[in-house]
N, C-alpha and C positions, 0 to 999 in steps of 0.2 A: 647674757648672748641676749641680744632682743627677741622678744619675740610679741608678738601682735596676732592674738588669733591662730594659738598652737603655733605659730609660721616661726624656723627657726632662720639662723642666720646666714646657710648656703642657700636657701631661695632666692634671699637677698643676691647673693654671687652671681647668682643662674643667671638671676632675671635680668642684673648689669648686663650679661654678655648674652641677652637676646635668647637663651637655650632655657629659660624654662615654660613647660607646655601647661594648656590647657588643664583644668581649672584653678591652677593654681595663680600662672599667672596673671588673669584677671582679674582673680583677687585681691593680690597684690596692686595692681593699674587704680582697682578703683579706692582702695584704701592714697594710695599716693593721692589720687586726685582729689581725696576727702579730704586731705594734708592732717592727715595721721600721724603726730609722732615719731613713734616706733618704728614706722613705715620710712621717713623720709631719715631715722638716724641706717634704722640695717639698709640702706642702701648707699647712704656716704662711707659707709664705712668698706660695704663691696666696690665702692668704687678706691676708695684706699686701697683697697686687695690688693688688682690689678694695677693701678699704677704704680702700687710699689714696688711689687712682679715685672713692670715693663724698667725700670728707672733701677732698681736698688740690684739687679741680675750684676750685672755690671762688676759692681761693687762686694759680688759675692755677701749679699746681704741671707739675714736669715726670714727673712717674711716671705711665710710658702699658706698656702690655700692646704686647708687637712686635709686627711686623708679619705676618708668621705666625701667631701667633694670633688675631689682629683679623680676616684671610679664613678663620681657620675657626670659628670667633665666626657671621660674617656669611653665611658658607655654610650653615648649621646651620637658620639663618631663610631660608634662600632657596624658594620656592613648591612648585619642586619635590620632593615628598613624597611618596613611594610612594601612599596613601591614606589616610581618613578613619582609618578604623580605624585604623593604625600611630601616630596622633596621637595619638589618643583614647589608645590603651593603653601608649604608648611617652614622648609628647613632654611630656604637657600639662603633669607637675609643672616638669620642670624648661627649660621655654617660660616660666612665668610666676616662676617665681622669674628668668631670664636677663631676666625684663624689669624687675622690679621692683628688679633691680640699676640698669639702666639707666637706666630714667625715674628715678632716686633720685637717682642723679648728677646726670641732666640737668638734675629741679629744681632742685639750686645749683645748676647751670650759669647757666640760669636768671636766678637772683635774684640771681645775683650778693654778690658782699662786703660789697657798701650793704644787703642785706637778710638777709643773715646775719652770726650774733654769733660771730664762729669764735672757740673758746673750745682753749686750749694742751692740745689731746690728744696723746699720746704715741703715735707710732707706730713699729714695729716697725719694720727690717730692712726694703726691699723690693728686691734688688738692688745698690744702693747707697742708703750716708748719706742721707737728705734733708736740701733745704737749708731754711736757716729763709727762714719765708715777706718776702717783699720789702715793707716798705712800700707798701702799694697806696693809690695816687691819687687819686683827686679825679677820676670820672668821669661824663658824659653820662649819660641815660638813656640806660639799653638802646632801642634799633632794632628796633621791629615784627620788620624780616628780617633781621636781624643782630645775633645774641647774640652779648659778649666773654667772649672766654678760649676758642670752640668754632668750628670753621674752618665755612664753609662744607658740606663736601663732610660734614662730622660731622654739621649742623644736617638735610643728607638724611637720610643713612641716620637719624637718631633719627629722622626720621615715620615712613620706609618702618618703623621699627624698631614703631612706634606703629601704623599702620596693620595690621603683621602680628598685633599681639599682636590687634588687634580682629576680624580675621578669624577667628585663632585660636580665639576664645572664639566668635564667632558658628558655628563648626564645631563647639563641645562642645556649644552646644546645641543643634544641628542633629542631630549623632549620641546625644544621649541622646534625643531626639524618636523616633532612626529605631531607636533600642536598646527603647524602650518599646514602638514598636508592629512590631519584628520578636521580639521576645517573646511578646506577644497570639497573633501570626499563627503562631509556634513551637506555643502553648496550644492552637490550633485545631485545627494538623495532628497535632499532639500524640494529638485527642477524635477527631478525623478518624481516622488507625488505627486506634483503642481498637476502635471503629465496624466498620470495616472488619474486622480484625478474629475482631469477633465476628460479621459476618458470613460471613467463610469458615469458621467452626467452622461454623454454621447447613448451610452448602453442603457441605463436607463430610462432614456425616454423613447428607443426606439422596443425598451420592456411593452411598458405606457402603453404607447400606437400595437401593437401585434395584440396588447390582454384586448385593448377595444375592437379591433378587428375580432378576434374571439369568440367574444362578448355577441357583436353581429351573428356572429357565424351561425350564435347558439340559438339564437333568438331565431333567426328564418326557420331552423333545420325544426326546432322545436312549432314552430304556425305550421311549417309544411306535414309533421307531423301528427300534429291537428287536424288539419283536412281530410289526411286520408287513417285517421281509426275509424268510422265507420265507412265502410268500403261500397258499391253498389249490392244488395245483394239478391238483383236480376243477375247481373253480370256473372255473379259465381258459381248463379245456378245454371248458367249459360258454358258455364268453364267447366262447368264437371263433367255437365249430359255432353259436350265434345270430348272428354275424355273417355267416357263409356265407350261412346260412341267410336271410341277411336279402339279402345280394344278389343273389341267383337270386331272391328272391320278385318285385325292382327288375327284374330281366330279364325276369320272364315278363308283367312289369304294361306295360313298354314292349309286348313284344309284343301284349299282348290291347290294346293299345290302337292299335298299326296296325293290327290285323288290325281292328279298329273302324268306323278311320278307312278303311280299303278298303273294307269292309260299306258303308258309310254311299256310298262315291263309287263301289261300284258299285251303289247299287241307287236313285242317281240317276241312272244311267247306261243303266242300264235299265225306266228309266222312261221315257226316249227312246223316243219312236216308228220308230225308225229305230237299230238297233244292227250296227257292219259290228267283225269280230277281225280284226287282223292280224296270223301271229306273223313274229318275225326269230329268224333263225341265228344263234347263231356261223361267226366265219370263220379263218382260216388264223389271226389276230393273238390272235383269242378263240374253237377250239375249243367248250369247254363253258358257252356263254355260253347264254342265253334268255333272249326278252321276247316277250309279248303287251300286240298295240295295241290299245284298246278307240277306237271313231270312232263318236260321237250323231250322230243326224241337225244336232242345233244344233248343231252346230260345234264340240264339244269333246273331244280326245284323252286316252287319260289309259294311261303304260305304265309298266308292271309287268316289270325284269327279276330276271334270280339269274346267280349264277354273273362276277360280272363283275370283273377284276384288278380287282388294287388298284390307283389312279395316284400316281407320286409327286407330290413337293410339286412345287405350279405349273400341274398338266396338269388336266382338266378332259373331261367328256363331254362331245360336244353330238346334237342329236338333228335332222335332216337330210329334207325335204319333199321329194319326186321331184316334176314337175306335166307333163303334157303341153304344157303353155303357156311363154311365159315369162314372168315367170323360169321357167328349167327348176330351177333350190335351191333352197331357201329357207332359211333356218335355223328351228325352231322353238325354240328356244333349251338353256341347257346344265344337269349336274345334275352329282353324283356321288353314289355309289353308297357302301352304309355294310353291309361281309360280304358285296360281293356281290351286294348288292340296289339297286333302286335304283324310286322312285314317282317320275311327272314329270307333268305337266295341263297341258294350251294348251288356252285358249280364243279363238280366231282362226279362227270358222270362214269368214272368203277364202284363208287358207293351206290349207285343204280344196279347196278347187276346184280338177278337174281331176288328182286326187291317183293316185299312180300306182306308187308304192312311196315304204317307210322306210328310215332307215337311219343308224346309230351314231357316230359317228368320235371320235377322241381331239384332244383339244385344249388349242391356252394355256391359260389360268384367263383368264374372261371371254369363250372360243369365237374363233373366226375368221369372217368373210364371205364366206370358203370351203373346201372340206372341204381338209385341209393335213396329215390326221395319218391315220395307221391305220385300217381300218376295219373294226370290234369287228361289227356288227350288220347285218341287211339283209333285206329283207322285201318283197313285191309285194300289192300292196291288188288286192281282185277286187272288181269290183262287182256 
């Protein structure tokens, strides 16, 4: 067996049919181009092998490839290929060549010696000296199922190869259609990318203009801010004075309104036919507190207090009416004092019957049913 850098004859046999894949195919090609004698001899024997198979098949020649080479060829056309791209880019040439050689040989086998005139063609040595073709006996017409000279296994493999070749042609057609569609889609995407790049350029120009405008506005704002960083002190003092004066005027207005309301209340009381004045004095709990109570003949009470102590949260003042008949002590209501002053009005004539005195106590918020807290004011009502 011829060898060159570790190569055997099966590699040359595959290379003749373009079935040898890289990197071995590149290695053989490089050696052939350099004029390597061993590789040229291996190529000659490979050509003799396949030529002898195609020509001498009908003559029932014993020229056959080795079992290992046959297995490699069958593996190369098995359906487990990587993808349609690999078939389209790498295997269409050698697959078509292999199928052509096999189909040509099978055609000779199918027709047999009766359908083919076998001229005397000199065949070069293919691993062994070819023997003269024996006389071909008359044979019956070939059966549609079994072909003379070809085993059943070879027939099955030949049919499988034909089917694979048809599938390959369909795959190539589909691949060409898909490639055309892909090219169209690629052109569309390129047009879209150019459109997007143009839009991006316009957006970039707009953004740069907006940034310049923002910088100008920020500069204007800083300039105005620097101008107003130190305001006029005289203007600030004037504003403060006006605010204080406004507060004093509001307080005076509140006092005037209170006095006006008191005046109206007094006018209403003075219009009553009978008016009594009861003065209340402060106790030890509120010795500075004072109060005046006006009692009209119509059963109304008007209470004015002064200097009442401020109460904590949750506490209120409660006015009590003390009578000479039962119930002896009744509540007239609760009130709160502001700045020591309070005004309280009662309009219940039944509470004033048999009135003898008045008192004010400190009670929980909401009042009590009977006095419980400190007594802060007390006064006697004279008839």
